[in-house]
Every structure is written in C-alpha cells, then in structure tokens.
C-alpha positions in Angstrom: 0.0 0.0 0.0 1.4 3.4 -0.9 1.5 6.4 1.5 -1.2 8.9 1.0 0.0 12.1 -0.6 -0.7 15.3 1.4 -3.5 17.5 0.1 -2.4 20.4 -2.0 -2.5 23.7 -0.1 -5.6 25.8 -0.7 -4.2 28.8 1.1 -0.9 30.6 0.8 0.9 33.3 2.8 3.4 35.4 1.1 5.9 37.4 3.2 6.7 40.3 0.9 10.1 41.8 1.7 12.2 44.5 0.2 15.4 42.7 -0.8 19.1 43.6 -0.7 22.3 43.0 -2.5 23.9 41.1 0.4 22.7 37.5 0.4 22.9 37.2 4.2 20.3 39.9 4.5 17.6 37.4 3.9 18.5 35.0 6.7 16.1 36.5 9.3 13.3 36.4 6.7 14.0 32.7 5.9 13.8 32.0 9.7 10.5 33.9 9.9 9.1 31.9 7.0 10.2 28.7 8.6 8.7 29.6 11.9 5.4 30.6 10.4 5.2 27.5 8.1 5.7 25.4 11.2 2.7 27.1 12.9 0.3 26.9 10.0 0.5 23.3 8.6 -1.3 22.8 5.4 -0.7 26.5 4.3 2.0 27.2 1.7 4.3 29.9 3.2 6.7 31.7 0.8 9.0 34.7 0.7 8.8 37.2 -2.2 11.0 40.2 -2.8 10.4 43.6 -4.2 13.8 43.9 -5.8 17.4 42.7 -5.8 16.5 39.1 -4.6 14.6 36.2 -5.9 11.9 35.1 -6.1 9.8 38.2 -7.0 6.2 38.5 -6.2 4.8 37.4 -9.6 6.9 34.2 -9.6 5.6 33.3 -6.1 2.0 33.9 -7.2 2.5 31.6 -10.2 4.1 28.9 -8.0 1.3 29.0 -5.4 -1.3 28.9 -8.1 0.4 25.8 -9.7 0.3 24.1 -6.3 -3.5 24.7 -6.0 -3.5 27.6 -3.6 -6.5 29.8 -4.5 -6.5 32.1 -1.4 -3.4 34.2 -0.8 -2.6 36.5 2.0 0.3 38.9 1.3 2.0 40.3 4.4 4.4 43.2 3.9 7.5 42.7 5.9 9.3 46.0 5.4 11.3 46.6 8.6 12.4 50.1 7.8 10.8 52.7 5.5 12.7 52.7 2.2 12.1 54.9 -0.8 9.3 52.7 -2.1 7.3 52.7 1.2 7.8 56.5 1.7 6.5 57.1 -1.9 3.5 54.8 -1.4 2.6 56.4 2.0 2.5 59.9 0.5 0.1 59.0 -2.2 
C-alpha cells in the first residue's frame, strides 16, 4: 500500500520583503518563513522580494497557483521605511 499524498495547499501566505544586494540579509526572513510555516501546517508559506533578490512576487503567485492555492494573504515585511514605502505612503 502506498503512502497517501498530502492534500495540496488551498491557502498561501506570502511574506513580501524589500530585498538587498547582500545574500545574508535574507537569513532572518528565511527564519521567519520557517517559523510561520511550522505554525500553520497545510498552508504554503513563501517569501517574495520587491527587488534585488529572488523570487519576485509574480513568480511566487505563479508557484502557489500551480500548487493549487487559491486564497493568498500577502504580508508586507518592510522593517524600515525605504524609498518605495515612503513614496506609497504619501500617495
């Protein structure tokens, strides 16, 4: 008898981060993603980056859609106001 395959995730959480040139900058965000994924079994938890790092938001949306996730929650994880957030906040 074969082991039952887990159901595909119907929900996804995307932690949307700024990104940086230094690869080690993402380490705390990887840890955050891992901690959240452990707390919400059955939900696909991914990181996405605005710039300078991969994966970018559209690629993560495509991946989660391909997995079967049809409800997504995008959580901005901008720890300091950069030029993009300052520009958005003034609009």
